[in-house]
C-alpha positions in Angstrom: 1.9 31.4 -15.1 0.3 28.0 -15.8 3.2 27.0 -17.9 5.6 27.8 -15.1 3.4 25.9 -12.6 3.4 22.8 -14.9 7.2 22.9 -15.3 7.6 23.1 -11.5 5.2 20.1 -11.1 7.1 18.1 -13.6 10.4 18.8 -12.0 9.1 17.8 -8.6 7.8 14.5 -10.0 11.0 13.8 -11.8 13.0 14.3 -8.6 10.6 12.2 -6.4 10.6 9.4 -9.0 14.4 9.2 -9.0 14.4 9.2 -5.2 11.7 6.5 -5.0 13.6 4.4 -7.5 16.6 4.3 -5.1 14.4 3.6 -2.1 12.6 0.8 -4.0 15.9 -0.8 -4.9 17.1 -0.6 -1.3 13.9 -2.2 0.0 14.1 -5.0 -2.6 17.8 -5.7 -1.6 16.8 -5.7 2.1 13.9 -8.0 1.5 16.3 -10.5 -0.2 18.7 -10.3 2.7 15.9 -11.0 5.2 14.8 -14.0 3.1 18.3 -15.5 3.3 18.4 -14.9 7.1 15.0 -16.6 7.5 16.2 -19.6 5.5 19.4 -19.8 7.6 17.8 -19.6 11.0 14.5 -21.5 10.3 13.0 -22.4 13.6 15.5 -20.4 15.6 14.2 -17.9 18.1 15.7 -15.1 16.1 13.0 -15.8 13.4 10.5 -13.7 15.3 12.7 -10.6 15.1 13.3 -11.2 11.5 9.6 -11.4 10.7 9.0 -8.1 12.5 11.7 -6.5 10.4 10.3 -8.1 7.3 6.9 -6.8 8.0 8.1 -3.2 8.5 10.2 -3.4 5.3 7.1 -4.5 3.3 5.2 -1.5 4.5 8.1 0.8 3.6 8.4 -0.7 0.1 4.6 -0.2 -0.4 4.8 3.5 0.4 7.8 3.9 -1.9 5.9 2.1 -4.7 2.9 4.4 -4.2 4.9 7.5 -4.5 6.7 6.2 -7.6 3.3 5.5 -9.2 2.2 9.1 -8.5 5.4 10.3 -10.3 4.6 8.2 -13.4 7.0 5.5 -12.3 6.4 1.7 -12.9 6.4 -1.2 -10.6 8.4 -3.6 -12.7 7.4 -6.8 -14.6 6.9 -10.4 -13.3 8.0 -13.4 -15.3 5.1 -15.6 -14.3 1.4 -15.5 -13.4 0.3 -15.8 -9.8 -2.7 -17.2 -8.1 -5.4 -14.7 -7.2 -5.4 -16.1 -3.6 -1.7 -15.6 -3.3 -1.9 -12.0 -4.6 -4.6 -11.2 -2.0 -2.5 -12.7 0.8 0.5 -10.7 -0.4 -1.5 -7.5 -0.2 -2.6 -8.5 3.3 1.0 -8.8 4.4 1.9 -5.3 3.4 -0.2 -3.5 6.0 0.4 -2.8 9.7 -2.7 -4.5 11.1 -2.8 -7.6 8.9 -4.1 -9.8 11.7 -7.5 -8.0 11.4 -7.9 -9.1 7.8 -9.7 -12.4 7.0 -9.8 -14.0 3.6 -13.2 -15.7 3.5 -12.9 -17.5 0.1 -10.4 -18.8 -2.4 -10.3 -18.9 -6.2 -9.3 -21.1 -9.1 -8.1 -18.1 -11.1 -4.6 -16.7 -11.6 -3.6 -13.1 -12.5 -1.5 -12.6 -15.6 2.0 -11.6 -14.8 1.8 -7.9 -15.9 -1.0 -7.2 -13.4 0.2 -9.1 -10.3 2.0 -6.3 -8.6 -0.5 -3.5 -9.5 -3.4 -5.5 -8.1 -1.5 -6.4 -4.9 -0.6 -2.7 -4.4 -4.2 -1.6 -4.9 -5.6 -4.2 -2.5 -3.0 -3.2 0.1 -4.1 0.4 -0.1 -7.7 -0.6 0.3 -6.9 -2.8 3.3 -4.8 0.0 4.8 -7.8 2.3 4.5 -10.2 -0.3 5.9 -8.0 -0.9 9.0 -7.3 2.8 9.5 -11.0 3.9 9.5 -12.5 1.1 11.6 -12.3 0.2 15.3 -9.2 -1.9 16.3 -11.5 -4.8 17.5 -13.3 -5.2 14.2 -12.3 -7.5 11.3 -11.9 -6.8 7.6 -13.4 -9.4 5.3 -12.2 -10.3 1.8 -14.4 -12.3 -0.5 -13.5 -13.4 -4.1 -16.5 -13.7 -6.4 -16.6 -14.8 -10.0 -18.8 -12.6 -12.1 -19.8 -12.7 -15.8 -17.1 -10.0 -16.7 -14.3 -11.5 -14.6 -13.7 -11.7 -10.9 -14.5 -9.3 -8.1 -12.4 -8.9 -4.9 -14.7 -7.6 -2.3 -13.4 -5.9 0.9 -15.9 -5.2 3.7 -15.1 -3.2 6.8 -17.1 -2.1 9.9 -15.8 1.4 10.0 -17.3 4.9 9.9 -18.3 4.7 6.3 -18.2 7.6 3.8 -20.7 10.4 3.2 -21.9 11.3 -0.3 -19.3 14.0 -0.8 -16.5 11.7 0.1 -17.9 9.0 -2.2 -18.0 11.4 -5.1 -14.5 12.6 -4.5 -13.2 9.0 -4.3 -15.1 8.0 -7.5 -13.4 10.9 -9.3 -9.9 9.9 -8.2 -10.5 6.2 -8.9 -11.7 6.8 -12.4 -8.9 9.1 -13.5 -5.7 7.8 -15.2 -4.0 11.1 -14.6 -2.3 11.4 -11.2 -3.1 14.4 -9.1 -0.4 17.1 -8.6 1.9 16.5 -5.7 0.9 19.8 -4.1 -2.8 18.7 -4.1 -2.2 15.6 -2.0 -2.6 17.5 1.2 -0.7 17.6 4.5 -0.3 14.9 5.5 -0.5 13.6 1.9 -3.2 11.1 1.0 -2.0 8.8 -1.7 -4.4 5.9 -1.6 -7.3 6.7 -4.1 -5.0 8.5 -6.5 -2.6 5.6 -6.7 -5.5 3.2 -7.2 -7.0 5.3 -10.0 -3.7 5.5 -11.9 -3.0 1.8 -11.6 -6.6 0.8 -12.5 -6.5 2.9 -15.6 -3.1 1.8 -16.6 -3.8 -2.0 -16.3 -7.4 -2.2 -17.2 -9.4 -3.0 -14.0 -11.8 -1.0 -11.9 -12.0 0.0 -8.2 -15.1 1.3 -6.5 -15.9 2.3 -2.9 -19.4 3.6 -3.3 -21.2 0.7 -1.5 -22.0 0.1 2.1 -20.7 -3.1 3.8 -23.1 -5.4 5.7 -21.4 -4.1 8.9 -22.2 -0.4 8.2 -18.7 0.5 6.9 -17.3 0.7 3.3 -17.5 -2.0 0.7 -14.7 -1.7 -1.8 -14.8 -3.8 -5.0 -11.9 -4.5 -7.4 -13.2 -5.9 -10.7 -10.6 -7.8 -12.7 -11.7 -8.4 -16.3 -11.2 -11.7 -18.1 -8.1 -10.4 -20.0 -6.2 -10.1 -16.7 -7.1 -13.6 -15.6 -6.0 -17.1 -16.5 -6.2 -20.6 -15.2 -4.7 -21.3 -11.8 -2.4 -24.1 -12.8 0.1 -23.6 -15.6 3.1 -25.9 -16.3 5.7 -23.2 -15.3 3.8 -22.5 -12.1 3.0 -26.0 -10.9 3.7 -26.1 -7.2 6.2 -28.6 -5.9 4.3 -29.2 -2.6 0.9 -28.8 -1.2 0.3 -25.7 0.9 -0.3 -26.0 4.6 -3.9 -25.3 5.7 -4.1 -22.0 7.5 -5.4 -21.7 11.0 -9.2 -21.5 11.4 -10.5 -18.0 10.8 -11.4 -15.8 13.8 -14.9 -14.5 13.6 -15.5 -10.7 13.9 -17.0 -9.6 17.2 -20.8 -9.9 17.0 -20.5 -12.6 14.3 -19.8 -15.9 16.0 -19.7 -19.2 14.3 -23.1 -20.8 13.9 -24.1 -23.0 16.8 -20.9 -22.2 18.6 -19.2 -25.0 16.6 -15.5 -24.7 15.7 -15.0 -23.5 12.1 -14.0 -26.1 9.6 -10.4 -25.9 8.4 -9.9 -24.3 5.0 -8.8 -26.3 2.0 -5.2 -25.9 1.0 -4.3 -23.2 -1.4 -3.1 -25.8 -3.8 -3.8 -29.6 -4.2 -1.1 -32.2 -3.7 0.9 -32.8 -6.9 -0.2 -35.7 -9.1 2.0 -38.6 -10.3 4.9 -37.8 -12.6 4.0 -37.9 -16.3 4.8 -41.1 -18.2 8.3 -41.3 -19.3 9.5 -38.7 -16.8 11.4 -39.6 -13.7 9.5 -39.1 -10.4 10.6 -36.0 -8.5 13.4 -36.8 -6.1 12.6 -35.8 -2.5 15.3 -33.4 -1.1 17.6 -34.8 1.6 17.0 -33.2 4.9 19.9 -30.9 6.0 20.8 -29.6 9.4 22.5 -26.5 10.7 25.7 -26.6 12.7 23.6 -26.7 15.8 21.6 -29.7 14.7 18.5 -27.8 13.8 16.6 -28.7 10.6 17.6 -26.4 7.7 14.8 -25.1 5.6 14.9 -25.3 1.8 13.3 -22.9 -0.6 9.9 -24.3 -1.6 7.8 -24.0 -4.7 5.1 -21.4 -5.1 2.7 -21.9 -2.3 0.6 -19.2 -0.5 1.9 -15.9 0.5 1.6 -15.5 4.2 1.8 -12.1 5.8 4.3 -11.2 8.4 4.1 -11.3 12.1 2.2 -8.6 13.9 3.4 -6.4 16.7 3.7 -8.2 20.0 1.4 -5.8 21.8 -1.5 -6.8 19.6 -1.0 -10.5 19.6 -2.8 -12.6 22.3 -0.7 -15.2 24.1 -0.6 -18.6 22.4 0.5 -22.0 23.6 3.9 -23.1 22.3 2.5 -25.8 19.9 0.3 -23.3 18.1 3.0 -20.7 18.0 5.4 -23.2 16.4 2.8 -24.2 13.8 1.9 -20.7 12.9 5.6 -19.6 12.6 6.4 -22.6 10.4 3.5 -21.8 8.1 4.4 -18.1 8.2 8.0 -18.8 7.2 7.0 -21.0 4.2 4.7 -18.3 2.9 7.2 -15.5 3.4 9.7 -17.3 1.3 7.2 -18.0 -1.5 6.1 -14.4 -1.4 9.5 -13.3 -2.4 9.1 -15.2 -5.7 5.7 -13.6 -6.2 7.0 -10.0 -5.8 10.7 -10.0 -6.5 10.7 -10.9 -10.2 12.5 -9.4 -13.1 12.2 -5.7 -13.3 11.7 -3.4 -16.3 14.7 -1.2 -16.8 15.8 0.2 -13.4 12.4 0.3 -11.9 12.0 -2.2 -9.1 9.1 -3.4 -7.2 
């Protein structure tokens, strides 16, 4: 009886893995098509609609990836390392309510290529949980903290928290490298902790959700060991331009800025490039191009920060035109660089 059950489970996983491989490929192709449209239209008013589609596609791709992991599938392989800050921003852009997530610190570390996509997917699942189990008006905070054994990514929410039984169940799923059976995921299925546990065991990092946040919700911690980290700046990953400084962070309700003062702007994700090495020609600045309508045409930039996609219009407060233009410009630059951080070479037919 048990043998027949195991065969049925294996057959189900094989079927789902094949189906998810197709969906992942389609999502990747669609994302590339959206990137080309964003480059073509730049500041055009159609960009808002493209960003909405891009955001929905990112969520779709994340769910396909999670199901593939549960069926013993793989996420693919990147060619290059990526900055830890960029990976966190990439994860932020894969959830529906990304505007509620605030990254409170940066890092001088990068994640080695093989762990970039797994860490981004795990963080996205944690952020999705945090926004789903907390009130819409509350914020989710992310802090990056160096520790003796590596780096911790700390996610704090102001949600309902977890009781001891829920914490024990989560700890069991997060510490197991064996994915649960498809039939045990429930209806509706709950993928999150199972996916995180499989990826953490497979790539050598840990995830815990057994602490309470300062706001009474859950504190989730992802510990990345030293062997998954490297220095931020490597020759093949040197940025061509400095990143634009993000907009000042919005403080969570009940946590205003000290003294009512406006928050100081954050430092850019990357410093400006230094002078060209001796004996090497200085980099040539690209000549500005324009579209047929006379609008400036965007060019693909170097690896800067990954900026998440635009939120739903019903959840975004009205902004003046200058601020909107600035935000959309920064958003577009980050979206393009994000493609390079997630659409890399893939292992076999498995795609990200």
